[in-house]
C-alpha positions as CSV (number, residue, x, y, z in Angstrom):
1,M,0.0,0.0,0.0
2,Y,1.1,3.6,-0.6
3,A,2.8,5.1,2.4
4,I,3.7,8.8,2.6
5,S,7.4,9.6,2.8
6,K,9.3,10.8,5.8
7,K,9.7,14.1,4.0
8,S,5.9,14.5,3.9
9,K,5.5,13.4,7.5
10,Y,8.1,16.0,8.6
11,A,6.4,18.6,6.4
12,L,3.0,18.0,7.9
13,R,4.4,18.3,11.5
14,A,6.2,21.5,10.6
15,L,3.2,23.0,8.8
16,L,0.9,22.1,11.7
17,E,3.3,24.1,14.0
18,L,3.1,27.0,11.6
19,A,-0.7,26.7,11.5
20,R,-0.7,27.0,15.3
21,R,1.2,30.3,15.0
22,Y,-0.7,31.6,12.0
23,D,-0.7,35.4,12.0
24,Q,2.1,35.6,14.6
25,G,4.8,36.2,12.1
26,P,7.6,34.1,10.6
27,V,9.2,31.2,12.5
28,L,12.9,30.3,12.3
29,I,13.8,26.9,10.8
30,A,15.9,26.1,13.9
31,E,12.9,26.6,16.2
32,L,10.7,24.5,14.0
33,A,13.3,21.8,13.8
34,Q,13.8,21.8,17.5
35,R,10.1,21.9,18.5
36,Q,9.2,19.1,16.1
37,H,12.4,17.0,16.4
38,I,13.2,17.2,12.7
39,P,16.8,17.3,11.4
40,K,17.4,21.0,10.5
41,K,19.1,20.4,7.2
42,F,16.3,18.1,6.0
43,L,13.7,20.6,7.1
44,E,15.4,23.4,5.2
45,I,15.1,21.4,2.0
46,I,11.4,20.6,2.7
47,L,10.5,24.2,3.6
48,L,12.2,25.6,0.5
49,E,10.3,23.1,-1.7
50,L,7.0,24.1,-0.1
51,R,7.8,27.8,-0.5
52,N,8.5,27.2,-4.2
53,K,5.1,25.5,-4.5
54,G,3.4,28.5,-2.9
55,I,2.3,26.7,0.3
56,L,4.8,28.7,2.4
57,G,6.1,32.2,2.4
58,S,9.4,33.4,3.9
59,K,11.0,36.5,5.1
60,K,14.8,37.1,5.2
61,G,16.8,39.0,7.8
62,K,15.9,40.0,11.3
63,G,12.5,38.7,12.3
64,G,12.6,36.4,9.3
65,G,11.6,32.8,8.9
66,Y,8.8,30.8,7.3
67,F,5.0,31.3,7.5
68,L,2.0,29.8,5.9
69,G,1.3,31.3,2.5
70,R,-2.5,30.9,3.0
71,A,-4.9,30.3,5.8
72,P,-4.6,26.9,7.5
73,G,-8.2,26.0,6.4
74,S,-7.2,26.5,2.7
75,I,-4.2,24.1,2.7
76,S,-5.2,20.5,2.4
77,V,-3.2,17.5,3.6
78,G,-3.5,16.1,0.1
79,E,-1.9,19.2,-1.5
80,I,1.1,19.0,0.9
81,I,1.7,15.3,0.3
82,R,1.3,15.5,-3.5
83,S,3.6,18.5,-3.7
84,L,6.4,16.5,-2.0
85,D,5.7,12.9,-2.9
86,G,3.9,13.2,-6.2
87,P,0.9,11.0,-7.2
88,M,-0.8,9.1,-4.5
89,A,-2.2,6.2,-6.5
90,P,-1.5,2.7,-5.1
91,V,-0.7,1.5,-8.7
92,S,0.5,3.4,-11.7
93,C,-2.4,2.4,-13.9
94,V,-4.9,4.4,-11.8
95,S,-2.7,7.5,-11.4
96,Q,-4.3,10.7,-12.8
97,S,-1.1,12.6,-13.1
98,A,1.6,9.8,-13.7
99,Y,-0.4,7.1,-15.5
100,R,1.6,4.1,-16.7
101,T,0.1,0.8,-17.9
102,C,0.8,-2.3,-15.9
103,A,3.1,-4.7,-17.8
104,E,1.4,-7.7,-16.3
105,C,-2.2,-6.6,-17.2
106,E,-3.8,-8.3,-20.2
107,E,-6.9,-6.2,-20.4
108,E,-6.9,-2.9,-18.4
109,A,-10.5,-2.1,-19.2
110,T,-11.8,-5.2,-17.5
111,C,-9.1,-5.6,-14.7
112,G,-10.9,-6.1,-11.4
113,I,-7.7,-5.2,-9.4
114,R,-7.4,-1.9,-11.3
115,A,-11.1,-1.1,-10.4
116,V,-10.5,-1.8,-6.7
117,M,-7.3,0.3,-6.7
118,Q,-9.1,3.1,-8.4
119,D,-11.7,3.1,-5.6
120,V,-8.8,3.1,-3.1
121,R,-7.2,6.1,-4.8
122,D,-10.5,8.0,-5.0
123,A,-11.4,7.4,-1.3
124,A,-7.9,8.4,-0.1
125,A,-7.8,11.4,-2.3
126,Q,-11.3,12.5,-1.1
127,I,-10.2,12.4,2.6
128,L,-6.8,14.0,2.0
129,E,-8.3,16.9,0.0
130,R,-11.1,17.4,2.5
131,E,-8.8,17.6,5.5
132,S,-6.9,20.8,6.0
133,L,-4.2,22.0,8.4
134,A,-7.0,23.7,10.4
135,D,-8.8,20.3,10.6
136,G,-5.6,18.8,11.9
137,L,-5.3,21.4,14.6
138,R,-9.0,20.8,15.6
139,R,-8.3,17.0,15.7
140,E,-5.3,17.5,17.9
141,E,-7.3,19.6,20.4
142,L,-10.1,17.0,20.4
143,L,-7.6,14.2,21.1
144,R,-6.0,16.3,23.9
145,Q,-9.4,16.8,25.5
146,Q,-10.3,13.1,25.2
147,Q,-6.9,12.1,26.6
148,S,-7.3,14.4,29.6
149,K,-10.6,12.8,30.5
150,V,-9.2,9.2,30.5
151,P,-8.9,8.0,34.1
152,V,-5.5,6.6,35.0
153,Y,-5.5,3.5,37.2
154,S,-2.4,1.9,38.6
155,I,-1.8,-0.8,41.1
């Protein structure tokens, strides 16, 4: 099954941190790296790539750093993953942007596996496009609230 890359995982963590600080000004890479336990050099590459894709903005000099280029509610998880990992199709013959025929497939039009994988691609894409950074923050808060209500028993 398709798994997102470490690059995308780190990007999502860093972008959630930036979403928490939306409208508070730029954040230094060193601070993001330290708070999210991401190697600084790797994070620099990721943030530069996201800036070049228009997801992030940056400011140089004193008071500089990175910031979200748009509101957290308008940046989808799917957009972030696709911008770093490329197509999210589980098999190449169902990819919308990087289609390649399967060498082992005799008749693509009637392939049952392809049909199932197309449904998987569509379901995953629908969820990832629907969920934004703002949704991620809301989910974190809900999970924190639920966690704080769990009684702790020890013997």
